[in-house]
ZAMARGU-4260 file (C-alpha; in steps of 0.2 Angstrom, whole numbers, plus 5000, padded with zeros to 4 digits):
<rodrens>
0) 5544/5588/5387 | 5556/5589/5401 | 5545/5593/5416 | 5526/5594/5420 | 5516/5606/5431
5) 5501/5595/5434 | 5489/5608/5440 | 5489/5627/5437 | 5489/5630/5456 | 5504/5619/5459
10) 5520/5627/5466 | 5531/5612/5461 | 5534/5604/5445 | 5539/5586/5441 | 5555/5582/5431
15) 5550/5570/5417 | 5569/5566/5414 | 5585/5569/5424 | 5587/5588/5424 | 5604/5596/5426
20) 5608/5611/5437 | 5606/5628/5428 | 5593/5622/5416 | 5581/5637/5412 | 5563/5631/5408
25) 5548/5641/5402 | 5531/5639/5411 | 5514/5641/5403 | 5513/5659/5409 | 5529/5662/5400
30) 5539/5665/5416 | 5555/5656/5418 | 5563/5645/5431 | 5581/5639/5432 | 5585/5623/5441
35) 5597/5627/5456 | 5603/5609/5457 | 5601/5593/5448 | 5583/5586/5449 | 5581/5567/5447
40) 5568/5560/5435 | 5551/5559/5444 | 5556/5571/5458 | 5549/5589/5461 | 5557/5606/5460
45) 5550/5623/5467 | 5542/5634/5454 | 5544/5649/5466 | 5551/5652/5483 | 5542/5643/5496
50) 5543/5648/5515 | 5544/5637/5530 | 5527/5631/5534 | 5519/5634/5517 | 5510/5620/5509
55) 5518/5611/5495 | 5505/5610/5481 | 5504/5596/5468 | 5489/5589/5459 | 5481/5605/5465
60) 5481/5598/5483 | 5493/5600/5498 | 5505/5586/5499 | 5514/5592/5514 | 5522/5607/5522
65) 5539/5615/5519 | 5550/5611/5534 | 5563/5625/5529 | 5564/5639/5516 | 5564/5632/5498
70) 5572/5643/5485 | 5565/5644/5468 | 5572/5630/5457 | 5578/5619/5471 | 5574/5600/5474
75) 5558/5597/5484 | 5559/5581/5494 | 5560/5573/5511 | 5574/5584/5516 | 5563/5600/5516
80) 5545/5593/5517 | 5535/5585/5530 | 5518/5577/5530 | 5503/5587/5535 | 5493/5572/5540
85) 5486/5567/5557 | 5476/5554/5564 | 5460/5565/5565 | 5450/5572/5551 | 5432/5577/5547
90) 5423/5574/5531 | 5408/5583/5523 | 5398/5576/5509 | 5400/5588/5494 | 5394/5578/5479
95) 5402/5580/5462 | 5397/5571/5446 | 5408/5570/5430 | 5401/5563/5414 | 5408/5547/5408
100) 5416/5545/5390 | 5405/5538/5376 | 5411/5521/5371 | 5405/5509/5358 | 5400/5492/5364
105) 5414/5480/5366 | 5415/5461/5369 | 5428/5448/5374 | 5429/5429/5372 | 5427/5421/5389
110) 5418/5407/5398 | 5400/5406/5403 | 5398/5397/5420 | 5381/5388/5424 | 5377/5401/5437
115) 5377/5414/5423 | 5394/5422/5428 | 5407/5426/5415 | 5425/5420/5417 | 5441/5424/5408
120) 5451/5409/5413 | 5446/5390/5414 | 5458/5383/5427 | 5458/5371/5442 | 5463/5378/5459
125) 5469/5368/5474 | 5465/5379/5490 | 5473/5372/5506 | 5462/5376/5522 | 5478/5375/5532
130) 5496/5378/5529 | 5501/5361/5535 | 5495/5353/5518 | 5504/5366/5507 | 5517/5353/5501
135) 5503/5340/5497 | 5495/5353/5486 | 5511/5357/5477 | 5514/5338/5474 | 5496/5336/5467
140) 5499/5350/5455 | 5516/5343/5449 | 5509/5325/5447 | 5494/5330/5437 | 5500/5342/5424
145) 5494/5330/5411 | 5476/5336/5415 | 5480/5353/5408 | 5474/5350/5390 | 5460/5356/5379
150) 5451/5370/5387 | 5458/5366/5404 | 5470/5381/5405 | 5480/5377/5421 | 5481/5368/5437
155) 5487/5379/5452 | 5489/5378/5471 | 5489/5393/5483 | 5499/5391/5498 | 5497/5401/5514
160) 5503/5399/5532 | 5486/5400/5541 | 5470/5390/5545 | 5476/5384/5562 | 5481/5392/5578
165) 5471/5407/5574 | 5456/5415/5584 | 5444/5429/5582 | 5444/5440/5567 | 5460/5432/5560
170) 5451/5415/5560 | 5436/5422/5552 | 5445/5432/5539 | 5455/5417/5533 | 5439/5407/5532
175) 5430/5421/5522 | 5444/5424/5510 | 5447/5406/5505 | 5429/5403/5503 | 5428/5419/5492
180) 5443/5412/5481 | 5433/5396/5480 | 5419/5405/5472 | 5430/5414/5459 | 5423/5411/5441
185) 5441/5409/5434 | 5442/5393/5443 | 5431/5381/5433 | 5435/5368/5447 | 5442/5369/5465
190) 5449/5355/5476 | 5448/5361/5494 | 5462/5352/5504 | 5462/5350/5522 | 5472/5341/5535
195) 5459/5335/5548 | 5465/5343/5565 | 5466/5361/5560 | 5454/5374/5569 | 5447/5379/5551
200) 5437/5363/5550 | 5430/5357/5534 | 5413/5358/5541 | 5416/5377/5545 | 5423/5379/5528
205) 5407/5372/5520 | 5396/5383/5531 | 5406/5398/5525 | 5405/5393/5507 | 5386/5390/5508
210) 5379/5382/5492 | 5391/5374/5479 | 5390/5364/5464 | 5397/5347/5468 | 5403/5345/5450
215) 5414/5360/5453 | 5420/5359/5471 | 5428/5344/5479 | 5434/5342/5497 | 5448/5331/5503
220) 5454/5329/5521 | 5471/5321/5521 | 5470/5312/5538 | 5455/5302/5532 | 5463/5293/5517
225) 5477/5281/5516 | 5486/5289/5501 | 5481/5308/5500 | 5491/5310/5483 | 5481/5295/5475
230) 5464/5302/5482 | 5468/5320/5477 | 5473/5315/5460 | 5457/5305/5457 | 5447/5320/5462
235) 5457/5331/5451 | 5453/5320/5436 | 5434/5322/5440 | 5436/5341/5440 | 5446/5341/5424
240) 5432/5331/5415 | 5420/5344/5421 | 5431/5359/5418 | 5435/5353/5400 | 5417/5355/5395
245) 5418/5374/5395 | 5424/5384/5379 | 5426/5402/5375 | 5412/5412/5368 | 5408/5430/5365
250) 5403/5440/5381 | 5399/5458/5383 | 5413/5469/5391 | 5400/5475/5403 | 5402/5458/5413
255) 5420/5462/5417 | 5426/5466/5434 | 5444/5473/5435 | 5454/5477/5451 | 5466/5491/5451
260) 5482/5492/5462 | 5499/5501/5462 | 5516/5496/5470 | 5534/5501/5468 | 5527/5518/5463
265) 5538/5533/5457 | 5536/5551/5454 | 5528/5547/5437 | 5515/5535/5444 | 5502/5549/5446
270) 5506/5557/5429 | 5506/5542/5417 | 5501/5525/5423 | 5488/5529/5437 | 5478/5541/5426
275) 5479/5529/5411 | 5471/5516/5422 | 5458/5529/5428 | 5454/5533/5410 | 5452/5514/5407
280) 5441/5513/5422 | 5429/5526/5416 | 5428/5518/5399 | 5424/5501/5406 | 5411/5508/5418
285) 5404/5517/5403 | 5402/5500/5395 | 5392/5494/5410 | 5407/5485/5418 | 5415/5486/5436
290) 5431/5491/5443 | 5438/5489/5461 | 5450/5501/5470 | 5459/5496/5486 | 5474/5501/5497
295) 5465/5511/5510 | 5481/5518/5518 | 5486/5525/5501 | 5469/5535/5501 | 5475/5545/5517
300) 5477/5563/5512 | 5467/5561/5496 | 5450/5555/5503 | 5441/5570/5498 | 5445/5567/5480
305) 5435/5550/5481 | 5422/5555/5494 | 5415/5568/5483 | 5411/5555/5470 | 5401/5544/5481
310) 5384/5542/5472 | 5374/5545/5488 | 5376/5549/5507 | 5374/5530/5511 | 5390/5526/5501
315) 5399/5541/5508 | 5396/5535/5525 | 5402/5518/5521 | 5418/5526/5513 | 5421/5537/5528
320) 5419/5522/5540 | 5431/5512/5530 | 5445/5525/5531 | 5442/5528/5550 | 5442/5510/5553
325) 5459/5508/5545 | 5466/5523/5554 | 5460/5515/5570 | 5469/5499/5565 | 5485/5509/5564
330) 5483/5518/5580 | 5478/5503/5590 | 5495/5496/5586 | 5504/5512/5591 | 5508/5517/5573
335) 5505/5534/5565 | 5494/5534/5549 | 5507/5543/5539 | 5521/5529/5540 | 5523/5528/5521
340) 5529/5529/5507 | 5542/5515/5506 | 5561/5518/5503 | 5558/5513/5485 | 5544/5526/5483
345) 5555/5540/5490 | 5569/5535/5479 | 5557/5537/5464 | 5551/5554/5469 | 5537/5552/5481
350) 5539/5563/5496 | 5524/5561/5508 | 5509/5549/5510 | 5498/5564/5503 | 5510/5564/5488
355) 5508/5545/5486 | 5489/5545/5489 | 5485/5559/5477 | 5494/5549/5463 | 5486/5533/5469
360) 5468/5538/5468 | 5470/5543/5450 | 5467/5525/5446 | 5449/5528/5451 | 5446/5540/5436
365) 5431/5551/5438 | 5416/5539/5439 | 5404/5538/5453 | 5408/5527/5468 | 5393/5514/5469
370) 5398/5503/5484 | 5411/5500/5498 | 5416/5482/5501 | 5423/5475/5517 | 5438/5463/5516
375) 5433/5447/5508 | 5417/5454/5501 | 5412/5452/5482 | 5407/5465/5470 | 5388/5465/5468
380) 5386/5483/5461 | 5391/5489/5444 | 5403/5504/5443 | 5417/5509/5454 | 5419/5500/5470
385) 5430/5504/5485 | 5437/5488/5494 | 5444/5488/5512 | 5462/5482/5512 | 5480/5487/5515
390) 5493/5494/5503 | 5504/5478/5504 | 5505/5472/5486 | 5501/5453/5488 | 5488/5455/5502
395) 5478/5468/5492 | 5480/5459/5476 | 5473/5443/5484 | 5458/5453/5491 | 5454/5460/5474
400) 5454/5443/5467 | 5443/5437/5481 | 5431/5452/5477 | 5428/5444/5460 | 5441/5454/5449
405) 5443/5444/5433 | 5460/5452/5431 | 5471/5465/5440 | 5479/5481/5433 | 5495/5484/5443
410) 5505/5500/5440 | 5523/5502/5445 | 5538/5513/5442 | 5551/5501/5448 | 5544/5484/5443
415) 5539/5468/5452 | 5537/5450/5447 | 5523/5443/5458 | 5506/5437/5451 | 5489/5436/5460
420) 5477/5421/5457 | 5469/5432/5444 | 5479/5438/5429 | 5490/5452/5434 | 5494/5465/5421
425) 5509/5475/5425 | 5509/5493/5419 | 5525/5503/5419 | 5525/5522/5423 | 5541/5525/5412
430) 5548/5518/5396 | 5565/5513/5403 | 5557/5501/5415 | 5546/5494/5401 | 5562/5491/5390
435) 5573/5485/5404 | 5560/5472/5412 | 5551/5466/5397 | 5549/5449/5406 | 5539/5458/5420
440) 5530/5472/5412 | 5515/5470/5400 | 5510/5488/5396 | 5519/5504/5394 | 5511/5520/5400
445) 5528/5529/5399 | 5522/5535/5382 | 5511/5548/5390 | 5527/5559/5394 | 5532/5556/5376
450) 5517/5564/5369 | 5503/5551/5370 | 5487/5558/5377 | 5479/5550/5392 | 5463/5547/5383
455) 5473/5538/5369 | 5482/5528/5382 | 5466/5523/5391 | 5459/5517/5374 | 5475/5507/5371
460) 5473/5499/5389 | 5455/5495/5386 | 5460/5485/5370 | 5474/5477/5379 | 5462/5471/5394
465) 5450/5464/5381 | 5465/5454/5374 | 5469/5447/5391 | 5451/5443/5395 | 5450/5433/5378
470) 5465/5422/5383 | 5481/5432/5380 | 5493/5427/5394 | 5501/5441/5406 | 5520/5440/5409
475) 5517/5434/5427 | 5506/5420/5420 | 5519/5415/5407 | 5532/5413/5421 | 5519/5404/5432
480) 5519/5417/5446 | 5503/5414/5456 | 5502/5418/5475 | 5491/5423/5489 | 5493/5432/5505
485) 5479/5433/5519 | 5477/5449/5530 | 5482/5445/5548 | 5480/5456/5563 | 5479/5446/5579
490) 5486/5432/5590 | 5494/5416/5584 | 5491/5402/5596
</rodrens>
């Protein structure tokens, strides 16, 4: 298969491989189109002549307007298309329901925490409350690797530059995000590491955290001890003794929470990897599990696809507010809402934000949206959740982890090496990327353009996720890639 017309209403098709000029292709209605120029893989070409101002239709949706006349068979991209988005939009609740697939009960081998929650990793995390102690956290990890034995699967620290010289919402978000990470079930034990003079005080942090298990969470203020490395190591030994008591057991797949994210997208993202994740999401939800979709700016232009699946008007109202709040965030900084996609996205064939968004939301499958979460909030409802967060890869992946995602599915057409605190599964949109960057990519969805059905790819991804949940390491875990990034909007003192 050399090309794909995604929806019968589309007036463009996507090249599934590099197409030469003069290639004649036959459409489903038996009509033919000849390429008027070379079309790169992942890019679009016109199925018939499109006049200036007419909508460019892909996924059955308008992804922009022709900025000049586009002859049949020619390349359709940024040189002849402009966005149709603006800062204002109105939304109407038009509820749609789609049945979920039938899936036999599945299980994985994970850890059962004392509070009843499931985990897929049994690690010790060091969380600095302020960037000043990042180096101490790193030294503690290096000095105490001998604690990683038995069922203790790892010792990690998560550096960041915040926790001091912040005010208002930024200060609150840092505190909320770090407390949410402290609660994450994959962390069997947590050392919260402070300096002592930062404005995110340890008392504030404890108040944000609420109740905690003193066996599981320890606190150290470095200015209050003579030797912070000695004191920290002693606390880590106590945590390792506690964490080592947990062992894997069979747990229903219904207890899994999986985050969904894309980055370094290309023209195949919305055709292969993203809908494969969508099929997975529907299957996990059919099993009683939960998935989380974020990247609000990459919902702009495709909101209606999601909003119609909100399970009731209350959820719909929260979803609309989430989008409107993010648009206000853009405009308050003097930015247009359509300043996207990135240069790498454009090189891969994505032309406008609408083009990117229509592909991005494919990760949400067809399930009902059961809840909308603010940044730093945790999943409390089964099903498909929307999470407020930006498109930035590391910021949104950190927010997904803080929301309680046991692991994250990250689709990419260009590849990226980063890893979130939660195991981060990289899914390639195309087979050449999978073959080239095997040290980064975990799962190949490029097989969809080679004949594999999306349903089969979704089944294969479900099997793979259960393997990861049972202890199989992702490529980023194997390389030790673990990072966080906290959302910031305001003044630094």
